[in-house]
C-alpha positions as CSV (number, residue, x, y, z in Angstrom):
1,X,-34.2,-29.3,0.7
2,X,-32.1,-30.6,3.7
3,X,-29.9,-28.1,5.7
4,X,-26.7,-29.1,4.0
5,X,-28.2,-28.1,0.7
6,X,-29.6,-24.8,1.9
7,X,-26.0,-24.1,3.5
8,X,-24.2,-25.0,0.3
9,X,-26.8,-22.8,-1.6
10,X,-26.4,-19.9,0.7
11,X,-22.5,-20.3,0.7
12,X,-22.7,-20.3,-3.2
13,X,-25.0,-17.1,-3.5
14,X,-22.9,-15.2,-1.0
15,X,-19.6,-15.8,-2.9
16,X,-21.2,-14.9,-6.1
17,X,-22.6,-11.7,-4.7
18,X,-19.1,-11.0,-3.2
19,X,-17.2,-11.7,-6.6
20,X,-19.7,-9.3,-8.4
21,X,-19.3,-6.5,-6.0
22,X,-15.5,-6.9,-5.9
23,X,-15.4,-6.8,-9.7
24,X,-18.1,-4.7,-10.8
25,X,-18.6,-1.8,-8.0
26,X,-15.6,-1.7,-5.6
27,X,-12.7,-1.9,-8.1
28,X,-14.5,1.5,-9.7
29,X,-15.5,3.0,-6.0
30,X,-12.6,5.9,-6.7
31,X,-11.7,7.1,-3.0
32,X,-9.5,9.8,-1.8
33,X,-7.5,9.3,1.4
34,X,-6.4,12.0,3.4
35,X,-3.8,12.3,6.3
36,X,-1.9,15.0,7.8
37,X,2.1,14.1,8.5
38,X,4.4,15.7,10.6
39,X,7.5,15.4,8.8
40,X,8.6,19.3,8.0
41,X,11.3,21.2,9.7
42,X,10.1,23.4,12.4
43,X,8.8,26.7,11.2
44,X,7.7,25.4,7.6
45,X,4.6,26.2,5.9
46,X,2.3,23.2,5.2
47,X,2.9,21.4,2.0
48,X,-0.3,19.5,0.2
49,X,1.1,16.3,-1.6
50,X,-1.2,14.5,-4.0
51,X,0.5,10.8,-4.4
52,X,-0.7,8.6,-7.2
53,X,0.4,5.1,-7.8
54,X,-0.7,2.1,-9.8
55,X,-3.1,3.4,-12.4
56,X,-2.8,0.2,-14.2
57,X,-4.4,2.1,-17.1
58,X,-6.3,0.6,-19.9
59,X,-7.3,2.6,-23.1
60,X,-11.0,2.4,-22.4
61,X,-11.2,3.6,-18.7
62,X,-12.8,6.7,-19.1
63,X,-14.3,6.9,-15.4
64,X,-10.7,6.6,-14.2
65,X,-9.0,9.1,-16.3
66,X,-11.9,11.6,-15.5
67,X,-11.6,11.0,-11.8
68,X,-7.8,11.5,-11.7
69,X,-8.1,14.6,-14.0
70,X,-10.3,16.1,-11.2
71,X,-8.0,15.6,-8.8
72,X,-6.5,19.1,-9.9
73,X,-9.4,20.7,-8.2
74,X,-7.4,19.9,-4.7
75,X,-4.7,22.1,-5.8
76,X,-1.8,20.0,-4.5
77,X,1.7,21.9,-4.3
78,X,3.2,18.5,-5.4
79,X,2.4,15.7,-7.3
80,X,4.3,12.3,-6.6
81,X,3.8,9.3,-9.0
82,X,5.1,6.0,-7.8
83,X,4.6,3.9,-11.0
84,X,2.7,0.9,-12.5
85,X,0.7,3.7,-14.6
86,X,0.3,1.2,-17.7
87,X,-1.6,-2.0,-18.4
88,X,-1.7,-2.0,-22.0
89,X,0.9,-0.8,-24.9
90,X,-1.5,1.6,-26.2
91,X,-2.5,3.3,-22.7
92,X,0.0,6.0,-22.7
93,X,-2.4,8.7,-24.2
94,X,-5.1,7.8,-21.5
95,X,-2.6,8.1,-18.7
96,X,-1.8,11.7,-20.1
97,X,-5.1,12.4,-20.4
98,X,-5.8,11.4,-16.8
99,X,-2.6,13.4,-15.6
100,X,-3.8,16.1,-17.7
101,X,-4.1,19.2,-15.9
102,X,-2.0,17.8,-12.9
103,X,1.0,18.0,-15.2
104,X,1.0,21.6,-15.0
105,X,1.8,21.3,-11.2
106,X,5.2,20.5,-10.0
107,X,5.7,16.8,-9.9
108,X,8.1,13.8,-9.5
109,X,8.0,10.3,-10.7
110,X,9.5,6.7,-10.6
111,X,8.2,3.7,-12.8
112,X,7.3,0.2,-11.5
113,X,7.0,-3.4,-13.4
114,X,4.0,-2.5,-15.1
115,X,5.2,0.6,-17.0
116,X,8.2,-1.6,-18.5
117,X,6.1,-4.9,-19.1
118,X,2.8,-5.6,-19.8
119,X,0.8,-7.7,-17.3
120,X,0.0,-11.5,-18.0
121,X,-2.5,-13.8,-17.4
122,X,-1.7,-15.9,-14.4
123,X,-3.3,-18.5,-11.8
124,X,-5.1,-16.1,-9.1
125,X,-3.9,-18.5,-6.5
126,X,-0.3,-17.1,-7.2
127,X,-1.5,-13.9,-5.7
128,X,-2.0,-15.5,-2.0
129,X,1.6,-16.8,-2.6
130,X,4.4,-15.3,-0.6
131,X,6.3,-13.2,-3.5
132,X,9.8,-15.0,-3.0
133,X,7.9,-18.2,-4.1
134,X,6.5,-17.1,-7.4
135,X,8.5,-17.0,-10.7
136,X,8.3,-13.8,-12.6
137,X,7.3,-13.9,-16.3
138,X,7.4,-10.8,-18.1
139,X,4.6,-9.6,-20.4
140,X,5.3,-7.9,-23.6
141,X,7.6,-4.5,-23.5
142,X,5.5,-1.1,-22.6
143,X,6.3,2.2,-24.0
144,X,7.4,3.6,-20.9
145,X,9.8,5.9,-22.6
146,X,6.8,7.7,-24.4
147,X,5.2,8.1,-20.9
148,X,8.5,9.4,-19.6
149,X,8.9,12.0,-22.3
150,X,5.3,13.1,-21.8
151,X,6.1,13.8,-18.4
152,X,9.4,15.4,-18.6
153,X,8.2,17.6,-21.2
154,X,5.5,19.2,-18.9
155,X,8.3,19.6,-16.4
156,X,7.9,16.7,-13.8
157,X,11.1,15.6,-12.6
158,X,12.3,11.8,-13.4
159,X,13.7,10.5,-9.7
160,X,14.9,7.0,-11.1
161,X,18.2,6.7,-9.7
162,X,18.7,10.6,-9.4
163,X,18.7,13.1,-6.5
164,X,17.2,16.5,-7.0
165,X,16.7,19.6,-5.1
166,X,14.0,21.9,-5.9
167,X,11.5,24.5,-4.3
168,X,7.7,24.2,-4.1
169,X,5.7,27.0,-2.9
170,X,8.6,28.7,-1.3
171,X,9.6,25.4,0.5
172,X,13.1,23.7,-0.5
173,X,12.5,20.0,-1.1
174,X,15.4,17.4,-1.7
175,X,14.1,14.2,-3.4
176,X,15.7,11.0,-4.5
177,X,14.3,7.8,-6.0
178,X,15.0,4.1,-7.1
179,X,14.1,2.3,-10.0
180,X,11.8,-0.7,-9.4
181,X,12.8,-2.8,-6.3
182,X,9.9,-5.6,-7.6
183,X,12.1,-6.2,-10.4
184,X,15.4,-5.8,-8.7
185,X,16.5,-2.9,-10.3
186,X,17.0,-0.7,-7.6
187,X,20.6,0.4,-6.9
188,X,20.7,2.5,-3.8
189,X,24.4,3.3,-3.9
190,X,23.7,5.5,-7.0
191,X,21.5,7.9,-4.8
192,X,23.6,7.4,-1.5
193,X,25.1,10.4,-0.1
194,X,24.8,13.1,2.3
195,X,21.3,14.5,2.4
196,X,21.2,18.4,2.3
197,X,19.5,20.0,5.6
198,X,16.3,21.4,4.0
199,X,12.9,21.6,5.4
200,X,11.9,18.2,3.2
201,X,13.8,15.2,2.2
202,X,11.8,12.9,0.2
203,X,12.5,9.2,-0.7
204,X,10.2,7.9,-3.8
205,X,10.0,4.2,-4.8
206,X,7.6,1.9,-6.3
207,X,7.8,-1.3,-4.0
208,X,8.1,-0.6,-0.4
209,X,10.8,-3.1,0.2
210,X,12.2,-3.0,3.4
211,X,15.8,-3.1,2.0
212,X,15.2,0.1,0.2
213,X,13.3,1.8,3.5
214,X,16.1,1.0,5.8
215,X,18.8,3.1,4.0
216,X,16.4,5.6,3.2
217,X,15.9,5.8,7.1
218,X,19.5,5.4,7.7
219,X,20.5,8.5,5.4
220,X,17.9,10.7,7.0
221,X,15.0,11.0,4.8
222,X,11.7,12.4,6.5
223,X,9.2,10.7,4.2
224,X,9.1,7.9,1.6
225,X,6.1,7.4,-1.0
226,X,5.6,4.1,-2.5
227,X,2.7,1.8,-4.1
228,X,2.6,-1.6,-5.6
229,X,0.8,-3.5,-2.7
230,X,-2.5,-2.3,-4.2
231,X,-3.3,-2.2,-0.2
232,X,-3.7,-5.8,-0.3
233,X,-6.2,-5.6,-3.0
234,X,-8.4,-8.3,-1.3
235,X,-8.7,-7.3,2.5
236,X,-10.6,-9.3,5.2
237,X,-12.4,-6.8,7.5
238,X,-10.9,-6.8,10.9
239,X,-7.7,-8.7,9.7
240,X,-6.6,-6.5,7.0
241,X,-4.5,-7.6,4.0
242,X,-4.0,-10.8,3.1
243,X,-0.5,-10.4,1.2
244,X,1.4,-7.3,0.3
245,X,3.1,-8.8,-2.9
246,X,6.7,-7.7,-1.2
247,X,8.3,-8.1,1.7
248,X,6.7,-5.5,3.5
249,X,4.5,-6.5,6.7
250,X,0.6,-6.7,6.0
251,X,0.0,-4.0,8.8
252,X,1.3,-1.3,6.5
253,X,0.0,-2.6,3.3
254,X,-1.8,0.7,3.0
255,X,-1.7,4.3,4.5
256,X,0.9,6.4,6.6
257,X,3.0,4.6,9.2
258,X,6.6,5.3,11.0
259,X,9.6,3.6,9.9
260,X,12.2,3.9,12.4
261,X,12.6,6.7,14.9
262,X,12.5,9.3,12.4
263,X,11.0,8.8,8.8
264,X,7.6,8.2,8.0
265,X,6.2,5.8,5.1
266,X,3.1,6.3,2.9
267,X,1.7,3.2,0.8
268,X,-0.8,4.0,-1.7
269,X,-3.4,1.2,-2.5
270,X,-3.3,2.6,-6.0
271,X,-6.1,3.2,-8.4
272,X,-6.0,-0.3,-10.6
273,X,-5.6,-3.6,-10.9
274,X,-4.4,-6.1,-13.4
275,X,-6.8,-6.7,-16.1
276,X,-6.3,-10.3,-15.4
277,X,-7.6,-9.9,-11.6
278,X,-9.9,-7.2,-11.7
279,X,-11.3,-7.4,-8.3
280,X,-11.1,-5.4,-5.0
281,X,-12.5,-6.2,-1.9
282,X,-12.6,-4.1,1.4
283,X,-10.1,-2.0,-0.5
284,X,-11.3,0.6,-3.0
285,X,-8.9,2.2,-5.6
286,X,-7.4,5.4,-3.9
287,X,-5.4,8.3,-4.3
288,X,-3.6,10.0,-1.1
289,X,-3.6,13.9,-0.2
290,X,-1.1,14.2,2.5
291,X,-0.9,17.4,4.4
292,X,2.8,17.8,5.6
293,X,3.1,20.0,8.4
294,X,6.1,20.6,10.8
295,X,7.3,17.9,13.3
296,X,7.1,18.7,16.8
297,X,10.3,20.0,18.4
298,X,10.0,16.8,20.5
299,X,11.0,14.1,18.1
300,X,9.6,11.2,20.2
301,X,6.2,11.3,18.9
302,X,4.2,8.3,17.9
303,X,2.3,6.9,15.1
304,X,-0.8,8.9,16.6
305,X,0.6,12.0,15.6
306,X,-0.2,11.3,11.9
307,X,-4.1,11.8,11.1
308,X,-4.6,9.1,8.9
309,X,-7.2,6.9,6.9
310,X,-9.5,9.4,6.7
311,X,-11.3,8.9,3.3
312,X,-14.1,9.9,1.2
313,X,-15.2,9.5,-2.2
314,X,-14.7,11.8,-5.0
315,X,-17.1,12.2,-7.9
316,X,-16.9,9.9,-11.1
317,X,-19.2,8.0,-13.1
318,X,-18.7,4.3,-13.6
319,X,-18.2,3.5,-17.1
């Protein structure tokens, strides 16, 4: 075999091995990302927030369900779910099983496009195109109302175009959320207005579009939680996310970053994938455990003040 032949053979073998790893191993390598974020009013007690996003649950994904349910052992003070829970019309019971004990804790949520509509087969190359250049075609409607009812009945607050004020572990929280900007269902004017002076002012959205992050920052929110990007889903070591599937820049595709002079942003890389693109590379599925602490008296801190991207696996068997 000549040099060219050996090179082609090696390249093919490497590509096959990479695809097998991305589809068979990494997309089930459940991971917890931890970060400490200085967003609370001075003098506040720390608050542990579990951020879940993009489960894209199928009925038979038992490993994912067990792993998410086990996150209750972290004893979070507040659970925030930023949408895209469903990937199948019969997946509501699976999502409820996964959230299981977490539904007994204080929680808030908004929905994403894949709570409203099922995914559809598409050309994988479209994933690498800018989102503005792709035509969105909806799948069949999903039973998001059933999922909403299950969450609300257990005490979680629906933040879809809503402003809510509540107490967690003795800490007063003001939270507001939007319907999915990816579907252009967001109407910030419905939650716009004076934000109360409480220890934590929290914004929640599925897709972290700059057009909604800017008004959250302008109105004085301390922290916004979002998902949708899958962390890029396919990342190149040393380069990062290839795309974000929204207008957010690639450097913020996952983890904690600053947005403006006051507000912080956490983007979850999420726990699932579309069933029609079941691969992840250099971007394992994740949940985020954020320890919120008081911000320094000097408001001029930079992004290094947030301890971010600390990750470790939490047990769960591959189904």
